[in-house]
C-alpha positions as a LaTeX table, in Angstrom:
\begin{tabular}{lrrr}
\hline
Residue & $x$ (\AA) & $y$ (\AA) & $z$ (\AA) \\
\hline
Unk1 & 0.35 & $-0.20$ & 0.10 \\
Unk2 & 1.65 & 3.38 & $-1.14$ \\
Unk3 & 1.96 & 5.89 & 1.80 \\
Unk4 & 0.61 & 9.78 & 1.23 \\
Unk5 & 2.87 & 12.49 & 1.54 \\
Unk6 & 2.55 & 15.59 & 2.57 \\
Unk7 & 5.15 & 17.92 & 2.08 \\
Unk8 & 5.69 & 21.88 & 2.37 \\
Unk9 & 5.32 & 21.84 & $-1.81$ \\
Unk10 & 3.16 & 19.02 & $-2.58$ \\
Unk11 & 1.25 & 16.41 & $-1.08$ \\
Unk12 & 0.24 & 13.04 & $-2.81$ \\
Unk13 & $-2.99$ & 10.43 & $-2.42$ \\
Unk14 & $-4.40$ & 7.83 & $-4.39$ \\
Unk15 & $-7.71$ & 7.96 & $-5.55$ \\
Unk16 & $-9.67$ & 5.10 & $-7.55$ \\
Unk17 & $-6.31$ & 4.03 & $-8.89$ \\
Unk18 & $-5.40$ & 7.52 & $-9.66$ \\
Unk19 & $-2.14$ & 8.75 & $-7.85$ \\
Unk20 & $-2.70$ & 12.82 & $-7.55$ \\
Unk21 & 0.55 & 14.95 & $-6.74$ \\
Unk22 & $-1.12$ & 18.06 & $-5.58$ \\
Unk23 & 1.24 & 21.21 & $-5.74$ \\
Unk24 & 1.19 & 23.69 & $-3.28$ \\
Unk25 & 2.07 & 27.16 & $-2.82$ \\
Unk26 & 5.93 & 27.38 & $-2.45$ \\
Unk27 & 6.50 & 25.76 & $-5.87$ \\
Unk28 & 9.27 & 27.66 & $-6.26$ \\
Unk29 & 10.94 & 25.65 & $-3.27$ \\
Unk30 & 9.94 & 22.60 & $-4.93$ \\
Unk31 & 12.07 & 23.09 & $-8.38$ \\
Unk32 & 15.17 & 24.86 & $-6.32$ \\
Unk33 & 15.34 & 21.84 & $-3.69$ \\
Unk34 & 17.39 & 18.89 & $-4.80$ \\
Unk35 & 15.78 & 16.78 & $-1.56$ \\
Unk36 & 12.31 & 17.93 & $-1.95$ \\
Unk37 & 12.45 & 17.41 & $-5.86$ \\
Unk38 & 13.91 & 13.77 & $-5.16$ \\
Unk39 & 11.00 & 13.10 & $-2.52$ \\
Unk40 & 8.75 & 13.80 & $-5.40$ \\
Unk41 & 10.45 & 11.99 & $-8.38$ \\
Unk42 & 10.54 & 8.72 & $-6.18$ \\
Unk43 & 6.87 & 8.99 & $-5.67$ \\
Unk44 & 6.33 & 9.84 & $-9.43$ \\
Unk45 & 8.67 & 6.14 & $-9.75$ \\
Unk46 & 7.01 & 4.47 & $-7.42$ \\
Unk47 & 3.42 & 5.10 & $-8.78$ \\
Unk48 & 4.87 & 3.76 & $-12.40$ \\
Unk49 & 5.80 & 0.90 & $-10.86$ \\
Unk50 & 2.75 & $-0.06$ & $-8.30$ \\
Unk51 & $-0.36$ & $-2.51$ & $-9.75$ \\
Unk52 & $-2.27$ & $-0.02$ & $-7.58$ \\
Unk53 & $-1.68$ & 2.88 & $-9.73$ \\
Unk54 & $-2.98$ & 3.18 & $-13.45$ \\
Unk55 & $-2.42$ & 6.96 & $-13.81$ \\
Unk56 & $-1.25$ & 10.07 & $-12.78$ \\
Unk57 & $-2.07$ & 13.53 & $-12.04$ \\
Unk58 & $-0.35$ & 16.34 & $-11.26$ \\
Unk59 & $-2.83$ & 19.23 & $-10.03$ \\
Unk60 & $-2.00$ & 22.56 & $-8.29$ \\
Unk61 & $-3.76$ & 24.71 & $-5.65$ \\
Unk62 & $-4.79$ & 27.99 & $-7.05$ \\
Unk63 & $-2.65$ & 30.56 & $-6.96$ \\
Unk64 & 0.58 & 27.72 & $-7.14$ \\
Unk65 & 1.72 & 29.18 & $-10.16$ \\
Unk66 & 0.87 & 33.18 & $-9.84$ \\
Unk67 & 2.59 & 35.78 & $-11.84$ \\
Unk68 & 3.42 & 37.37 & $-8.21$ \\
Unk69 & 5.31 & 34.07 & $-6.87$ \\
Unk70 & 7.28 & 33.99 & $-10.58$ \\
Unk71 & 7.74 & 37.61 & $-9.86$ \\
Unk72 & 9.03 & 37.52 & $-6.65$ \\
Unk73 & 11.60 & 34.16 & $-6.89$ \\
Unk74 & 12.83 & 35.88 & $-10.32$ \\
Unk75 & 13.81 & 39.58 & $-8.64$ \\
Unk76 & 15.01 & 37.53 & $-5.85$ \\
Unk77 & 17.97 & 35.59 & $-7.45$ \\
Unk78 & 18.23 & 38.38 & $-10.19$ \\
Unk79 & 21.45 & 41.05 & $-9.81$ \\
Unk80 & 21.49 & 44.50 & $-10.53$ \\
Unk81 & 20.60 & 45.23 & $-14.01$ \\
Unk82 & 21.56 & 48.05 & $-16.35$ \\
Unk83 & 18.82 & 47.80 & $-18.52$ \\
Unk84 & 20.91 & 46.07 & $-21.24$ \\
Unk85 & 18.56 & 43.40 & $-22.07$ \\
Unk86 & 18.46 & 43.69 & $-25.68$ \\
Unk87 & 22.69 & 43.40 & $-25.73$ \\
Unk88 & 22.85 & 40.50 & $-23.79$ \\
Unk89 & 20.97 & 38.64 & $-21.16$ \\
Unk90 & 20.08 & 39.33 & $-17.68$ \\
Unk91 & 22.94 & 38.21 & $-15.18$ \\
Unk92 & 21.80 & 36.94 & $-12.06$ \\
Unk93 & 23.32 & 37.34 & $-8.79$ \\
Unk94 & 22.45 & 33.69 & $-7.48$ \\
Unk95 & 23.16 & 32.45 & $-10.74$ \\
Unk96 & 23.25 & 28.85 & $-8.24$ \\
Unk97 & 19.95 & 28.79 & $-7.80$ \\
Unk98 & 18.40 & 29.75 & $-11.41$ \\
Unk99 & 20.89 & 27.09 & $-12.69$ \\
Unk100 & 19.29 & 24.65 & $-10.00$ \\
Unk101 & 15.82 & 25.65 & $-11.39$ \\
Unk102 & 16.24 & 25.14 & $-14.44$ \\
Unk103 & 17.82 & 21.66 & $-14.07$ \\
Unk104 & 15.50 & 20.45 & $-11.22$ \\
Unk105 & 12.23 & 21.20 & $-13.47$ \\
Unk106 & 14.25 & 19.67 & $-16.45$ \\
Unk107 & 14.48 & 16.50 & $-14.63$ \\
Unk108 & 11.12 & 16.38 & $-13.58$ \\
Unk109 & 9.85 & 17.29 & $-17.00$ \\
Unk110 & 12.09 & 14.12 & $-18.70$ \\
Unk111 & 10.15 & 12.09 & $-15.90$ \\
Unk112 & 6.40 & 12.96 & $-16.82$ \\
Unk113 & 7.13 & 13.20 & $-20.73$ \\
Unk114 & 8.77 & 9.19 & $-20.41$ \\
Unk115 & 6.15 & 8.30 & $-17.87$ \\
Unk116 & 4.63 & 4.50 & $-19.03$ \\
Unk117 & 1.18 & 5.26 & $-17.85$ \\
Unk118 & $-1.17$ & 8.11 & $-18.72$ \\
Unk119 & $-0.25$ & 11.51 & $-17.24$ \\
Unk120 & $-3.01$ & 14.01 & $-16.46$ \\
Unk121 & $-2.62$ & 17.65 & $-15.72$ \\
Unk122 & $-5.14$ & 19.77 & $-13.71$ \\
Unk123 & $-4.41$ & 23.19 & $-13.92$ \\
Unk124 & $-5.92$ & 26.09 & $-12.23$ \\
Unk125 & $-5.30$ & 29.84 & $-11.95$ \\
Unk126 & $-2.65$ & 31.88 & $-13.66$ \\
Unk127 & 0.26 & 29.21 & $-15.01$ \\
Unk128 & 3.48 & 31.14 & $-15.49$ \\
Unk129 & 6.24 & 29.89 & $-18.33$ \\
Unk130 & 7.83 & 27.13 & $-16.70$ \\
Unk131 & 4.95 & 25.19 & $-15.31$ \\
Unk132 & 2.84 & 26.00 & $-19.06$ \\
Unk133 & 6.00 & 24.00 & $-20.43$ \\
Unk134 & 5.57 & 21.47 & $-17.47$ \\
Unk135 & 2.03 & 20.86 & $-18.57$ \\
Unk136 & 2.77 & 20.36 & $-21.69$ \\
Unk137 & 5.11 & 17.43 & $-20.94$ \\
Unk138 & 2.19 & 15.65 & $-19.52$ \\
Unk139 & $-0.33$ & 13.49 & $-21.80$ \\
Unk140 & $-3.87$ & 14.94 & $-20.89$ \\
Unk141 & $-4.53$ & 18.24 & $-19.62$ \\
Unk142 & $-8.05$ & 19.94 & $-18.36$ \\
Unk143 & $-7.92$ & 23.73 & $-16.88$ \\
Unk144 & $-10.69$ & 25.78 & $-15.64$ \\
Unk145 & $-12.57$ & 28.48 & $-17.06$ \\
Unk146 & $-10.50$ & 31.05 & $-15.41$ \\
Unk147 & $-7.27$ & 29.72 & $-16.33$ \\
Unk148 & $-4.44$ & 32.03 & $-17.58$ \\
Unk149 & $-1.36$ & 30.97 & $-19.44$ \\
Unk150 & 1.21 & 33.77 & $-19.17$ \\
Unk151 & 4.43 & 34.36 & $-20.76$ \\
Unk152 & 6.33 & 36.14 & $-17.72$ \\
Unk153 & 9.63 & 35.17 & $-18.63$ \\
Unk154 & 9.19 & 38.29 & $-21.41$ \\
Unk155 & 9.37 & 40.34 & $-18.50$ \\
Unk156 & 12.61 & 39.98 & $-17.24$ \\
Unk157 & 14.67 & 39.15 & $-20.52$ \\
Unk158 & 14.71 & 35.54 & $-20.11$ \\
Unk159 & 14.29 & 32.55 & $-22.18$ \\
Unk160 & 11.10 & 30.21 & $-22.29$ \\
Unk161 & 12.35 & 27.69 & $-19.61$ \\
Unk162 & 10.39 & 24.35 & $-18.40$ \\
Unk163 & 10.71 & 23.01 & $-22.25$ \\
Unk164 & 7.92 & 25.41 & $-23.74$ \\
Unk165 & 9.20 & 25.89 & $-27.21$ \\
Unk166 & 9.97 & 22.20 & $-27.43$ \\
Unk167 & 6.33 & 20.85 & $-26.88$ \\
Unk168 & 4.75 & 24.28 & $-28.43$ \\
Unk169 & 6.41 & 23.72 & $-31.42$ \\
Unk170 & 4.93 & 19.70 & $-31.20$ \\
Unk171 & 1.42 & 20.81 & $-30.58$ \\
Unk172 & 1.48 & 23.84 & $-33.11$ \\
Unk173 & 2.78 & 25.04 & $-36.56$ \\
Unk174 & 6.41 & 26.86 & $-35.68$ \\
Unk175 & 5.32 & 30.49 & $-36.73$ \\
Unk176 & 2.03 & 29.81 & $-34.02$ \\
Unk177 & 4.54 & 28.69 & $-31.70$ \\
Unk178 & 7.01 & 31.35 & $-31.59$ \\
Unk179 & 3.98 & 33.99 & $-31.83$ \\
Unk180 & 2.49 & 32.92 & $-28.51$ \\
Unk181 & 5.56 & 32.92 & $-26.77$ \\
Unk182 & 6.26 & 36.36 & $-27.09$ \\
Unk183 & 2.55 & 37.67 & $-26.19$ \\
Unk184 & 2.22 & 38.38 & $-23.04$ \\
Unk185 & $-1.04$ & 35.84 & $-22.16$ \\
Unk186 & $-3.63$ & 33.33 & $-23.38$ \\
Unk187 & $-6.44$ & 32.06 & $-22.14$ \\
Unk188 & $-7.95$ & 28.55 & $-21.41$ \\
Unk189 & $-10.42$ & 28.98 & $-24.10$ \\
Unk190 & $-7.68$ & 29.30 & $-26.58$ \\
Unk191 & $-5.89$ & 27.07 & $-25.31$ \\
Unk192 & $-8.55$ & 24.74 & $-26.27$ \\
Unk193 & $-9.03$ & 26.09 & $-29.81$ \\
Unk194 & $-4.82$ & 25.46 & $-30.27$ \\
Unk195 & $-5.12$ & 21.74 & $-28.58$ \\
Unk196 & $-3.08$ & 22.73 & $-25.55$ \\
Unk197 & $-5.79$ & 21.43 & $-23.56$ \\
Unk198 & $-8.31$ & 18.86 & $-23.71$ \\
Unk199 & $-11.10$ & 20.58 & $-21.45$ \\
Unk200 & $-12.05$ & 23.17 & $-19.67$ \\
Unk201 & $-14.27$ & 22.31 & $-16.12$ \\
Unk202 & $-15.55$ & 24.97 & $-13.94$ \\
Unk203 & $-14.00$ & 25.98 & $-10.82$ \\
Unk204 & $-16.31$ & 24.57 & $-8.48$ \\
Unk205 & $-15.36$ & 20.35 & $-8.33$ \\
Unk206 & $-12.68$ & 20.50 & $-10.60$ \\
Unk207 & $-9.99$ & 18.05 & $-9.25$ \\
Unk208 & $-13.41$ & 15.64 & $-8.64$ \\
Unk209 & $-14.31$ & 16.50 & $-12.68$ \\
Unk210 & $-10.70$ & 15.67 & $-13.56$ \\
Unk211 & $-10.50$ & 12.38 & $-11.59$ \\
Unk212 & $-13.80$ & 11.33 & $-13.15$ \\
Unk213 & $-12.78$ & 12.10 & $-16.80$ \\
Unk214 & $-9.04$ & 10.16 & $-16.37$ \\
Unk215 & $-11.30$ & 6.97 & $-15.08$ \\
Unk216 & $-12.56$ & 6.67 & $-19.02$ \\
Unk217 & $-8.76$ & 6.18 & $-19.98$ \\
Unk218 & $-8.11$ & 3.71 & $-17.37$ \\
Unk219 & $-10.42$ & 1.14 & $-18.60$ \\
Unk220 & $-8.59$ & 0.50 & $-21.26$ \\
Unk221 & $-5.62$ & $-2.47$ & $-21.03$ \\
Unk222 & $-2.18$ & $-1.42$ & $-19.58$ \\
Unk223 & $-1.03$ & $-2.96$ & $-22.61$ \\
Unk224 & $-2.72$ & $-0.94$ & $-24.76$ \\
Unk225 & $-1.76$ & 2.37 & $-22.88$ \\
Unk226 & 1.77 & 1.46 & $-22.52$ \\
Unk227 & 2.38 & 0.67 & $-26.49$ \\
Unk228 & $-0.34$ & 3.80 & $-27.46$ \\
Unk229 & 2.06 & 6.04 & $-25.15$ \\
Unk230 & 5.67 & 4.60 & $-26.63$ \\
Unk231 & 4.36 & 5.36 & $-30.22$ \\
Unk232 & 2.61 & 8.66 & $-29.60$ \\
Unk233 & 5.80 & 9.50 & $-27.66$ \\
Unk234 & 7.91 & 8.90 & $-30.36$ \\
Unk235 & 9.35 & 12.50 & $-31.53$ \\
Unk236 & 9.82 & 12.58 & $-27.75$ \\
Unk237 & 13.02 & 11.05 & $-27.72$ \\
Unk238 & 14.31 & 14.42 & $-28.75$ \\
Unk239 & 13.94 & 16.18 & $-25.60$ \\
Unk240 & 17.11 & 15.01 & $-23.71$ \\
Unk241 & 19.07 & 16.69 & $-26.51$ \\
Unk242 & 17.14 & 19.75 & $-26.45$ \\
Unk243 & 17.96 & 19.96 & $-23.17$ \\
Unk244 & 21.94 & 19.85 & $-24.00$ \\
Unk245 & 21.46 & 22.40 & $-26.33$ \\
Unk246 & 19.56 & 24.93 & $-23.64$ \\
Unk247 & 22.20 & 23.83 & $-21.15$ \\
Unk248 & 25.02 & 24.96 & $-24.10$ \\
Unk249 & 23.33 & 28.03 & $-24.33$ \\
Unk250 & 23.18 & 28.87 & $-21.10$ \\
Unk251 & 26.47 & 27.86 & $-20.15$ \\
Unk252 & 24.46 & 25.23 & $-17.29$ \\
\hline
\end{tabular}
């Protein structure tokens, strides 16, 4: 029997054969703390090997991915700037924290992208650049009506992290993917039209609605799910190479 975990940045549960990871406020602590992130990654690996589990759902408390939290995190680790973003990337006073954030999030994204069972994302509230990319690494995504997808990185002269360019260019045309990344934001209705999310549910009982939808998928045989996922995700083999290319550009 799997044990539930309750940490500062996330909690886990098992509901109707679905392993649920609920991300809490302070998610930037998760992606900058090696020990904390390893606990979550170990849980994900355990669910992958558990006969009790037929699918994984990553869902967030509203406000978890907020623009304000992103601002507080980035400005805390940025060094004094000389308004030269057009000439060179921003300088980080805490470069080690920035690199750790990118590397840990990429490690989580890789685990979710390679997850052998079905992996679902439930998004509510605002979601900023790195976690938009992370949500796209999962197989099927649901969002609340009020969800906003915010390209927050543009305000600080940063690159779109969380493998956002990689996944966007897989879901939509190259030129549209570029256009979206230079915008300020887009809403859940547009995301649905672009195929970036699968369904929109009301905020009320959102978690329950997600779990109900998942039950329709996990009625299929495990062998069918596994083979279908492996074939559908064939092009994602390039993700590891993408992360190496990103690291070379950033001197990680």
